[in-house]
MARVEXMAR-59059 format. One record per residue: x negated, y negated, z of N, C-alpha, C, CB in turn; residue number from 1. Coordinates in Angstrom, 3 decimals, decimal comma. Glycine has a CB too. Example, Ala and Ser with C-alpha at 12.3 -4.5 7.8 and 13.67 -1.06 7.14 Angstrom:
2
+----------+----------+----------+----------+----------+----------+----------+----------+----------+----------+----------+----------+------+
!     n_px !     n_py !     n_pz !    ca_px !    ca_py !    ca_pz !     c_px !     c_py !     c_pz !    cb_px !    cb_py !    cb_pz ! resi !
+----------+----------+----------+----------+----------+----------+----------+----------+----------+----------+----------+----------+------+
!  -13,190 !    5,690 !    7,800 !  -12,300 !    4,500 !    7,800 !  -13,200 !    3,300 !    7,800 !  -11,308 !    4,473 !    9,046 !    1 !
!  -12,850 !    2,250 !    7,080 !  -13,670 !    1,060 !    7,140 !  -12,900 !   -0,030 !    7,870 !  -14,084 !    0,598 !    5,725 !    2 !
+----------+----------+----------+----------+----------+----------+----------+----------+----------+----------+----------+----------+------+
***
This chain:
97
+----------+----------+----------+----------+----------+----------+----------+----------+----------+----------+----------+----------+------+
!     n_px !     n_py !     n_pz !    ca_px !    ca_py !    ca_pz !     c_px !     c_py !     c_pz !    cb_px !    cb_py !    cb_pz ! resi !
+----------+----------+----------+----------+----------+----------+----------+----------+----------+----------+----------+----------+------+
!   -0,846 !    1,186 !    0,000 !    0,000 !    0,000 !    0,000 !   -0,893 !   -1,252 !    0,000 !    0,964 !    0,003 !    1,235 !    1 !
!   -0,560 !   -2,186 !   -0,838 !   -1,307 !   -3,434 !   -0,946 !   -0,619 !   -4,504 !   -0,106 !   -1,425 !   -3,886 !   -2,429 !    2 !
!   -1,423 !   -5,198 !    0,712 !   -0,917 !   -6,317 !    1,513 !   -1,284 !   -7,615 !    0,801 !   -1,501 !   -6,289 !    2,974 !    3 !
!   -0,336 !   -8,545 !    0,727 !   -0,585 !   -9,851 !    0,113 !   -0,528 !  -10,924 !    1,190 !    0,446 !  -10,148 !   -1,017 !    4 !
!   -1,615 !  -11,711 !    1,276 !   -1,735 !  -12,793 !    2,252 !   -1,891 !  -14,104 !    1,499 !   -2,940 !  -12,558 !    3,220 !    5 !
!   -1,321 !  -15,179 !    2,012 !   -1,467 !  -16,491 !    1,373 !   -1,958 !  -17,507 !    2,393 !   -0,126 !  -16,957 !    0,747 !    6 !
!   -2,795 !  -18,416 !    1,925 !   -3,385 !  -19,447 !    2,781 !   -3,445 !  -20,753 !    2,014 !   -4,800 !  -19,032 !    3,268 !    7 !
!   -3,446 !  -21,855 !    2,744 !   -3,651 !  -23,181 !    2,162 !   -4,644 !  -23,941 !    3,020 !   -2,309 !  -23,963 !    2,045 !    8 !
!   -5,469 !  -24,757 !    2,367 !   -6,463 !  -25,573 !    3,042 !   -6,495 !  -26,950 !    2,394 !   -7,861 !  -24,905 !    2,993 !    9 !
!   -6,765 !  -28,007 !    3,163 !   -6,882 !  -29,342 !    2,576 !   -8,138 !  -29,421 !    1,698 !   -6,927 !  -30,427 !    3,689 !   10 !
!   -8,093 !  -30,313 !    0,720 !   -9,217 !  -30,442 !   -0,200 !   -9,490 !  -31,902 !   -0,532 !   -8,950 !  -29,655 !   -1,479 !   11 !
!  -10,753 !  -32,219 !   -0,754 !  -11,145 !  -33,583 !   -1,114 !  -12,058 !  -33,624 !   -2,337 !  -11,838 !  -34,248 !    0,059 !   12 !
!  -12,496 !  -32,467 !   -2,810 !  -13,427 !  -32,413 !   -3,938 !  -12,817 !  -31,583 !   -5,066 !  -14,794 !  -31,819 !   -3,499 !   13 !
!  -13,307 !  -31,811 !   -6,263 !  -12,800 !  -31,045 !   -7,408 !  -13,912 !  -30,167 !   -7,976 !  -12,242 !  -31,994 !   -8,507 !   14 !
!  -13,518 !  -29,213 !   -8,790 !  -14,470 !  -28,387 !   -9,531 !  -14,141 !  -28,521 !  -11,014 !  -14,418 !  -26,880 !   -9,065 !   15 !
!  -15,104 !  -28,180 !  -11,842 !  -14,973 !  -28,390 !  -13,282 !  -14,343 !  -27,217 !  -14,036 !  -16,316 !  -28,671 !  -13,858 !   16 !
!  -14,712 !  -25,995 !  -13,669 !  -14,394 !  -24,844 !  -14,506 !  -13,766 !  -23,703 !  -13,709 !  -15,644 !  -24,353 !  -15,202 !   17 !
!  -13,214 !  -22,767 !  -14,443 !  -12,757 !  -21,508 !  -13,857 !  -13,968 !  -20,605 !  -13,648 !  -11,686 !  -20,811 !  -14,767 !   18 !
!  -13,799 !  -19,629 !  -12,757 !  -14,846 !  -18,617 !  -12,626 !  -14,246 !  -17,294 !  -12,179 !  -15,927 !  -19,077 !  -11,634 !   19 !
!  -14,997 !  -16,246 !  -12,443 !  -14,585 !  -14,884 !  -12,095 !  -15,839 !  -14,152 !  -11,647 !  -13,882 !  -14,145 !  -13,311 !   20 !
!  -15,834 !  -13,645 !  -10,408 !  -16,978 !  -12,892 !   -9,907 !  -16,494 !  -11,635 !   -9,208 !  -17,828 !  -13,752 !   -8,950 !   21 !
!  -17,376 !  -10,642 !   -9,174 !  -17,084 !   -9,404 !   -8,467 !  -16,199 !   -8,473 !   -9,265 !  -16,439 !   -9,704 !   -7,154 !   22 !
!  -16,048 !   -7,285 !   -8,706 !  -15,200 !   -6,257 !   -9,294 !  -14,403 !   -5,603 !   -8,182 !  -16,041 !   -5,205 !  -10,075 !   23 !
!  -13,260 !   -5,075 !   -8,534 !  -12,474 !   -4,336 !   -7,560 !  -12,959 !   -2,884 !   -7,633 !  -10,910 !   -4,459 !   -7,841 !   24 !
!  -13,730 !   -2,531 !   -6,661 !  -14,254 !   -1,166 !   -6,567 !  -14,504 !   -0,876 !   -5,097 !  -15,571 !   -0,982 !   -7,417 !   25 !
!  -14,884 !    0,310 !   -4,790 !  -15,088 !    0,705 !   -3,402 !  -15,993 !   -0,279 !   -2,674 !  -15,677 !    2,106 !   -3,332 !   26 !
!  -15,449 !   -0,920 !   -1,637 !  -16,236 !   -1,828 !   -0,806 !  -16,530 !   -3,175 !   -1,427 !  -17,505 !   -1,189 !   -0,459 !   27 !
!  -15,797 !   -3,612 !   -2,411 !  -16,085 !   -4,879 !   -3,055 !  -14,799 !   -5,656 !   -3,274 !  -16,814 !   -4,660 !   -4,383 !   28 !
!  -14,944 !   -6,853 !   -3,846 !  -13,771 !   -7,658 !   -4,153 !  -14,019 !   -8,490 !   -5,403 !  -13,407 !   -8,564 !   -2,966 !   29 !
!  -12,923 !   -8,891 !   -6,005 !  -12,934 !   -9,725 !   -7,203 !  -12,340 !  -11,075 !   -6,816 !  -12,130 !   -9,057 !   -8,390 !   30 !
!  -12,984 !  -12,154 !   -7,271 !  -12,474 !  -13,490 !   -6,992 !  -12,284 !  -14,236 !   -8,299 !  -13,425 !  -14,266 !   -6,053 !   31 !
!  -11,056 !  -14,739 !   -8,480 !  -10,740 !  -15,585 !   -9,624 !  -10,478 !  -16,980 !   -9,070 !   -9,500 !  -15,034 !  -10,444 !   32 !
!  -11,214 !  -17,950 !   -9,556 !  -11,125 !  -19,320 !   -9,057 !  -10,819 !  -20,245 !  -10,221 !  -12,438 !  -19,747 !   -8,341 !   33 !
!   -9,880 !  -21,160 !  -10,023 !   -9,613 !  -22,164 !  -11,049 !   -9,351 !  -23,513 !  -10,389 !   -8,412 !  -21,747 !  -11,932 !   34 !
!   -9,697 !  -24,585 !  -11,094 !   -9,470 !  -25,928 !  -10,549 !   -7,990 !  -26,173 !  -10,278 !  -10,008 !  -26,993 !  -11,512 !   35 !
!   -7,720 !  -26,996 !   -9,287 !   -6,352 !  -27,381 !   -8,948 !   -6,264 !  -28,897 !   -8,938 !   -5,920 !  -26,790 !   -7,572 !   36 !
!   -5,138 !  -29,424 !   -9,362 !   -4,950 !  -30,882 !   -9,355 !   -4,389 !  -31,365 !   -8,019 !   -4,014 !  -31,305 !  -10,496 !   37 !
!   -4,023 !  -30,438 !   -7,156 !   -3,495 !  -30,791 !   -5,835 !   -4,631 !  -31,197 !   -4,894 !   -2,700 !  -29,609 !   -5,235 !   38 !
!   -4,279 !  -31,853 !   -3,821 !   -5,254 !  -32,176 !   -2,785 !   -5,258 !  -31,066 !   -1,730 !   -4,937 !  -33,556 !   -2,136 !   39 !
!   -5,248 !  -29,840 !   -2,228 !   -5,264 !  -28,678 !   -1,354 !   -5,807 !  -27,491 !   -2,131 !   -3,850 !  -28,375 !   -0,794 !   40 !
!   -6,131 !  -26,469 !   -1,391 !   -6,531 !  -25,208 !   -1,995 !   -5,505 !  -24,159 !   -1,620 !   -7,959 !  -24,786 !   -1,542 !   41 !
!   -5,162 !  -23,335 !   -2,566 !   -4,232 !  -22,237 !   -2,338 !   -4,972 !  -20,930 !   -2,599 !   -2,963 !  -22,364 !   -3,248 !   42 !
!   -4,860 !  -19,996 !   -1,655 !   -5,552 !  -18,718 !   -1,774 !   -4,534 !  -17,586 !   -1,610 !   -6,696 !  -18,599 !   -0,716 !   43 !
!   -4,591 !  -16,641 !   -2,534 !   -3,782 !  -15,428 !   -2,440 !   -4,756 !  -14,256 !   -2,345 !   -2,799 !  -15,274 !   -3,679 !   44 !
!   -4,598 !  -13,473 !   -1,294 !   -5,439 !  -12,295 !   -1,086 !   -4,563 !  -11,062 !   -1,248 !   -6,130 !  -12,319 !    0,325 !   45 !
!   -4,997 !  -10,163 !   -2,105 !   -4,356 !   -8,860 !   -2,232 !   -5,377 !   -7,832 !   -1,737 !   -3,891 !   -8,567 !   -3,731 !   46 !
!   -5,038 !   -7,137 !   -0,670 !   -6,002 !   -6,231 !   -0,061 !   -5,404 !   -4,863 !    0,207 !   -6,529 !   -6,818 !    1,225 !   47 !
!   -6,243 !   -3,859 !    0,108 !   -5,813 !   -2,491 !    0,393 !   -5,962 !   -2,169 !    1,879 !   -6,621 !   -1,491 !   -0,448 !   48 !
!   -6,512 !   -3,092 !    2,652 !   -6,735 !   -2,879 !    4,083 !   -5,824 !   -3,813 !    4,864 !   -8,230 !   -3,114 !    4,464 !   49 !
!   -4,875 !   -3,257 !    5,594 !   -3,921 !   -4,091 !    6,324 !   -4,422 !   -4,398 !    7,737 !   -2,553 !   -3,401 !    6,388 !   50 !
!   -3,855 !   -5,469 !    8,317 !   -4,145 !   -5,816 !    9,693 !   -5,340 !   -6,737 !    9,906 !   -4,358 !   -4,593 !   10,445 !   51 !
!   -5,869 !   -7,348 !    8,847 !   -7,041 !   -8,203 !    8,983 !   -6,747 !   -9,667 !    8,647 !   -8,150 !   -7,690 !    8,096 !   52 !
!   -5,506 !  -10,099 !    8,867 !   -5,113 !  -11,477 !    8,585 !   -6,014 !  -12,477 !    9,320 !   -3,649 !  -11,700 !    8,980 !   53 !
!   -6,312 !  -12,234 !   10,575 !   -7,170 !  -13,135 !   11,353 !   -8,581 !  -13,216 !   10,803 !   -7,221 !  -12,689 !   12,793 !   54 !
!   -9,101 !  -12,096 !   10,335 !  -10,448 !  -12,082 !    9,748 !  -10,469 !  -12,869 !    8,448 !  -10,923 !  -10,636 !    9,499 !   55 !
!   -9,456 !  -12,669 !    7,602 !   -9,366 !  -13,432 !    6,357 !   -9,269 !  -14,924 !    6,660 !   -8,150 !  -12,971 !    5,521 !   56 !
!   -8,437 !  -15,291 !    7,631 !   -8,278 !  -16,702 !    8,005 !   -9,620 !  -17,290 !    8,427 !   -7,244 !  -16,854 !    9,145 !   57 !
!  -10,391 !  -16,562 !    9,214 !  -11,689 !  -17,044 !    9,695 !  -12,690 !  -17,205 !    8,552 !  -12,251 !  -16,085 !   10,745 !   58 !
!  -12,786 !  -16,205 !    7,686 !  -13,743 !  -16,267 !    6,563 !  -13,387 !  -17,413 !    5,621 !  -13,763 !  -14,925 !    5,782 !   59 !
!  -12,118 !  -17,517 !    5,260 !  -11,690 !  -18,591 !    4,362 !  -11,797 !  -19,956 !    5,030 !  -10,257 !  -18,352 !    3,899 !   60 !
!  -11,460 !  -20,037 !    6,303 !  -11,574 !  -21,298 !    7,031 !  -13,002 !  -21,822 !    7,051 !  -11,074 !  -21,127 !    8,448 !   61 !
!  -13,970 !  -20,928 !    7,287 !  -15,389 !  -21,339 !    7,264 !  -15,797 !  -21,815 !    5,877 !  -16,300 !  -20,173 !    7,705 !   62 !
!  -15,368 !  -21,087 !    4,850 !  -15,717 !  -21,468 !    3,481 !  -15,189 !  -22,858 !    3,146 !  -15,167 !  -20,444 !    2,485 !   63 !
!  -13,908 !  -23,108 !    3,429 !  -13,316 !  -24,396 !    3,074 !  -13,754 !  -25,530 !    4,005 !  -11,809 !  -24,283 !    3,091 !   64 !
!  -14,206 !  -25,228 !    5,193 !  -14,782 !  -26,266 !    6,063 !  -16,084 !  -26,800 !    5,458 !  -15,043 !  -25,704 !    7,491 !   65 !
!  -16,840 !  -25,916 !    4,813 !  -18,098 !  -26,318 !    4,153 !  -17,868 !  -26,833 !    2,735 !  -19,073 !  -25,140 !    4,115 !   66 !
!  -16,798 !  -26,372 !    2,098 !  -16,545 !  -26,685 !    0,685 !  -15,081 !  -27,080 !    0,510 !  -16,899 !  -25,468 !   -0,232 !   67 !
!  -14,724 !  -28,325 !    0,796 !  -13,309 !  -28,725 !    0,707 !  -12,859 !  -28,986 !   -0,737 !  -13,071 !  -29,977 !    1,547 !   68 !
!  -12,933 !  -27,941 !   -1,556 !  -12,627 !  -28,060 !   -2,983 !  -11,169 !  -27,739 !   -3,272 !  -13,528 !  -27,140 !   -3,796 !   69 !
!  -10,627 !  -28,454 !   -4,244 !   -9,233 !  -28,236 !   -4,673 !   -9,233 !  -27,139 !   -5,727 !   -8,581 !  -29,561 !   -5,238 !   70 !
!   -8,864 !  -25,942 !   -5,307 !   -8,887 !  -24,792 !   -6,198 !   -7,705 !  -23,868 !   -5,904 !  -10,216 !  -24,029 !   -6,058 !   71 !
!   -7,418 !  -23,042 !   -6,879 !   -6,498 !  -21,928 !   -6,681 !   -7,357 !  -20,680 !   -6,787 !   -5,299 !  -21,928 !   -7,740 !   72 !
!   -7,284 !  -19,834 !   -5,773 !   -8,120 !  -18,635 !   -5,731 !   -7,236 !  -17,407 !   -5,575 !   -9,152 !  -18,715 !   -4,576 !   73 !
!   -7,559 !  -16,387 !   -6,348 !   -6,961 !  -15,070 !   -6,177 !   -8,084 !  -14,124 !   -5,793 !   -6,214 !  -14,588 !   -7,479 !   74 !
!   -7,882 !  -13,389 !   -4,709 !   -8,866 !  -12,402 !   -4,261 !   -8,204 !  -11,036 !   -4,304 !   -9,401 !  -12,727 !   -2,819 !   75 !
!   -8,821 !  -10,133 !   -5,039 !   -8,378 !   -8,747 !   -5,095 !   -9,423 !   -7,927 !   -4,355 !   -8,186 !   -8,245 !   -6,583 !   76 !
!   -9,035 !   -7,416 !   -3,189 !   -9,973 !   -6,784 !   -2,272 !   -9,756 !   -5,284 !   -2,196 !   -9,849 !   -7,393 !   -0,893 !   77 !
!  -10,871 !   -4,575 !   -2,096 !  -10,814 !   -3,129 !   -1,882 !  -11,728 !   -2,771 !   -0,717 !  -11,225 !   -2,348 !   -3,173 !   78 !
!  -11,521 !   -3,456 !    0,417 !  -12,261 !   -3,140 !    1,635 !  -13,604 !   -3,825 !    1,774 !  -12,468 !   -1,698 !    1,708 !   79 !
!  -13,787 !   -4,979 !    1,147 !  -15,057 !   -5,703 !    1,271 !  -15,245 !   -6,208 !    2,702 !  -15,109 !   -6,885 !    0,274 !   80 !
!  -16,486 !   -6,253 !    3,138 !  -16,793 !   -6,800 !    4,457 !  -16,701 !   -8,322 !    4,400 !  -18,206 !   -6,347 !    4,935 !   81 !
!  -16,554 !   -8,992 !    5,546 !  -16,531 !  -10,460 !    5,539 !  -17,764 !  -11,077 !    4,867 !  -16,424 !  -10,975 !    6,960 !   82 !
!  -18,930 !  -10,468 !    5,047 !  -20,150 !  -11,000 !    4,425 !  -20,066 !  -10,946 !    2,903 !  -21,380 !  -10,218 !    4,907 !   83 !
!  -19,517 !   -9,872 !    2,367 !  -19,368 !   -9,749 !    0,910 !  -18,350 !  -10,761 !    0,404 !  -18,938 !   -8,312 !    0,517 !   84 !
!  -17,265 !  -10,943 !    1,117 !  -16,254 !  -11,930 !    0,716 !  -16,875 !  -13,328 !    0,699 !  -15,028 !  -11,890 !    1,679 !   85 !
!  -17,617 !  -13,681 !    1,746 !  -18,263 !  -15,001 !    1,806 !  -19,234 !  -15,180 !    0,644 !  -19,005 !  -15,181 !    3,149 !   86 !
!  -20,015 !  -14,159 !    0,345 !  -20,955 !  -14,213 !   -0,776 !  -20,226 !  -14,413 !   -2,096 !  -21,794 !  -12,936 !   -0,830 !   87 !
!  -19,160 !  -13,664 !   -2,327 !  -18,398 !  -13,786 !   -3,575 !  -17,749 !  -15,169 !   -3,702 !  -17,320 !  -12,692 !   -3,649 !   88 !
!  -17,253 !  -15,721 !   -2,602 !  -16,674 !  -17,077 !   -2,643 !  -17,737 !  -18,099 !   -3,047 !  -16,066 !  -17,456 !   -1,264 !   89 !
!  -18,913 !  -18,003 !   -2,464 !  -20,001 !  -18,932 !   -2,814 !  -20,419 !  -18,759 !   -4,276 !  -21,221 !  -18,710 !   -1,886 !   90 !
!  -20,478 !  -17,524 !   -4,749 !  -20,826 !  -17,271 !   -6,158 !  -19,772 !  -17,861 !   -7,089 !  -20,973 !  -15,754 !   -6,419 !   91 !
!  -18,514 !  -17,690 !   -6,753 !  -17,433 !  -18,227 !   -7,597 !  -17,502 !  -19,741 !   -7,652 !  -16,056 !  -17,783 !   -7,071 !   92 !
!  -17,734 !  -20,377 !   -6,515 !  -17,815 !  -21,840 !   -6,486 !  -19,027 !  -22,327 !   -7,278 !  -17,890 !  -22,350 !   -5,031 !   93 !
!  -20,157 !  -21,694 !   -7,100 !  -21,359 !  -22,094 !   -7,845 !  -21,136 !  -21,967 !   -9,341 !  -22,565 !  -21,245 !   -7,423 !   94 !
!  -20,492 !  -20,900 !   -9,764 !  -20,205 !  -20,687 !  -11,172 !  -19,235 !  -21,724 !  -11,728 !  -19,647 !  -19,302 !  -11,376 !   95 !
!  -18,331 !  -22,223 !  -10,900 !  -17,306 !  -23,184 !  -11,343 !  -17,817 !  -24,621 !  -11,397 !  -16,106 !  -23,116 !  -10,422 !   96 !
!  -18,934 !  -24,883 !  -10,769 !  -19,411 !  -26,273 !  -10,713 !  -20,385 !  -26,617 !  -11,807 !  -20,054 !  -26,541 !   -9,396 !   97 !
+----------+----------+----------+----------+----------+----------+----------+----------+----------+----------+----------+----------+------+
***
């Protein structure tokens, strides 16, 4: 069963391009990032591991505290660790700028 989580964060910066990093495979995640015209970021997480809403909130909160970018992000997760998620988010942002 796939769990879908949604989050929003305030944003003050923009990005130029779309990006796609990672793959959905054992222990990894895929991140699709695209610029948003809103003054917020919207994140949708689809994960095969339920019960980690607080962990997702913490990882995403840290990312957006350092990078207040206006983006729409889709994360397709297959059990990635928080460190892998943080790495993929940074890679997606770097690729989009």
